[in-house]
C-alpha positions in Angstrom: -46.1 30.0 -6.6 -47.6 33.3 -7.8 -49.8 33.6 -10.8 -46.9 34.2 -13.1 -45.1 31.1 -11.7 -42.5 32.9 -9.4 -42.1 32.0 -5.8 -43.7 34.3 -3.3 -41.7 34.9 -0.2 -43.9 35.3 2.8 -42.9 37.9 5.3 -41.6 36.7 8.7 -43.9 35.0 11.0 -43.0 34.4 14.7 -44.7 31.3 16.1 -43.8 28.7 18.8 -42.5 28.6 22.3 -38.9 28.2 23.3 -36.9 28.3 26.5 -33.4 29.9 26.8 -31.3 30.9 29.8 -30.1 34.4 30.4 -26.4 34.7 31.0 -24.7 36.8 33.7 -24.4 39.8 31.2 -28.1 39.8 30.3 -27.7 38.1 27.0 -30.5 35.9 25.7 -30.2 33.5 22.8 -32.8 34.0 20.2 -34.2 30.8 18.5 -32.2 30.2 15.3 -35.3 30.3 13.1 -36.0 34.0 14.1 -32.4 35.3 13.9 -32.5 36.3 10.2 -35.7 38.3 10.7 -34.1 40.3 13.5 -30.7 40.7 11.8 -31.6 44.0 10.3 -32.3 45.4 13.7 -34.8 44.9 16.5 -36.4 46.8 19.4 -37.2 45.4 22.8 -39.7 47.2 25.1 -42.0 46.8 28.0 -44.9 44.6 27.1 -48.1 43.8 28.8 -48.8 41.2 31.5 -45.2 41.5 32.8 -43.4 40.4 29.7 -41.2 42.1 27.1 -42.1 42.7 23.5 -39.4 42.2 20.8 -40.1 43.6 17.3 -38.2 43.6 14.1 -37.1 47.2 13.3 -39.7 47.4 10.5 -42.6 46.2 12.7 -41.4 48.5 15.5 -41.4 51.5 13.1 -45.1 50.8 12.2 -46.1 50.5 15.9 -44.1 53.6 16.9 -45.8 55.7 14.2 -49.3 54.6 15.5 -48.3 55.3 19.1 -46.9 58.7 18.1 -50.2 59.6 16.4 -52.4 58.9 19.5 -54.0 62.0 20.9 -51.9 63.5 23.6 -55.0 65.0 25.1 -56.1 61.6 26.4 -54.4 60.3 29.5 -54.6 56.6 28.4 -53.0 57.4 25.1 -50.2 59.2 26.8 -49.7 56.4 29.4 -49.6 53.7 26.8 -47.2 55.6 24.5 -44.9 56.3 27.4 -44.9 52.6 28.5 -44.0 51.4 25.0 -41.8 54.2 23.6 -39.9 55.4 26.7 -39.1 51.8 27.6 -37.8 50.8 24.2 -34.2 50.0 23.3 -32.6 49.1 20.0 -30.9 45.7 20.2 -28.9 43.6 17.7 -28.3 39.9 17.4 -24.6 39.0 17.9 -22.7 36.3 16.2 -23.8 33.7 18.7 -27.5 34.7 18.1 -28.0 36.6 21.3 -29.5 40.0 22.2 -28.5 41.9 25.3 -31.5 42.8 27.3 -31.1 46.1 29.3 -31.2 45.8 33.1 -34.3 48.0 33.5 -36.3 45.7 31.2 -35.0 42.5 32.9 -36.2 44.0 36.2 -39.6 45.0 34.7 -40.2 41.5 33.5 -38.8 40.0 36.7 -36.4 37.7 34.8 -34.6 35.1 36.9 -32.7 32.6 34.8 -34.9 30.9 32.2 -36.8 33.0 29.7 -39.6 31.8 27.5 -39.5 33.2 23.9 -43.1 33.1 22.6 -43.7 33.8 18.9 -46.9 35.9 18.4 -46.8 36.4 14.6 -45.4 40.0 14.3 -43.6 40.1 17.6 -41.8 37.9 20.1 -42.8 38.0 23.8 -40.1 37.3 26.4 -41.4 35.9 29.7 -39.8 34.8 33.0 -40.5 31.0 32.9 -42.5 30.9 36.1 -44.6 33.9 35.2 -45.3 32.3 31.7 -46.3 29.0 33.3 -48.7 30.7 35.6 -50.2 32.9 32.9 -50.5 29.9 30.5 -52.2 27.8 33.1 -54.7 30.5 33.9 -55.4 31.2 30.2 -55.8 27.5 29.3 -58.3 27.0 32.2 -60.3 29.9 30.8 -60.0 29.0 27.1 -63.7 28.4 26.6 -64.7 31.8 28.0 -62.0 33.5 26.0 -63.0 31.8 22.8 -66.6 33.0 23.3 -65.4 36.6 23.7 -63.3 36.2 20.6 -66.3 35.1 18.7 -67.9 38.5 19.5 -64.9 40.1 17.7 -65.4 37.9 14.6 -62.6 35.4 15.3 
């Protein structure tokens, strides 16, 4: 409850790890708890570490504005903006709660059959299951060193 007694609705928050199969048409079921947040539109694009990033339309707009404002005189800025913006595609959640992932993005992420949908607060990451398991194992084995580096950032 807020100070005046009204309920405060928190904005969306994507958390958790879910596994869903891709069908033959490249459709992926989105976990039910995330569908309402994506119902007003979503954007999928190339991510980092061989995954895809899935944003709500409003979160994508914020990110796209930041990317568009990067200095075009710096090659890293141009490269990152191209990776994210040129690879992006509008998607919508159908009546069965699925999104169609374009072929070029499925190839980029090396999707086979099972896709892990990982919630990372303001975005979803979509991973091929075997790539995710490898990444997760490596990260878990390095968790102490990662935590120490995060402490340097004030986390």
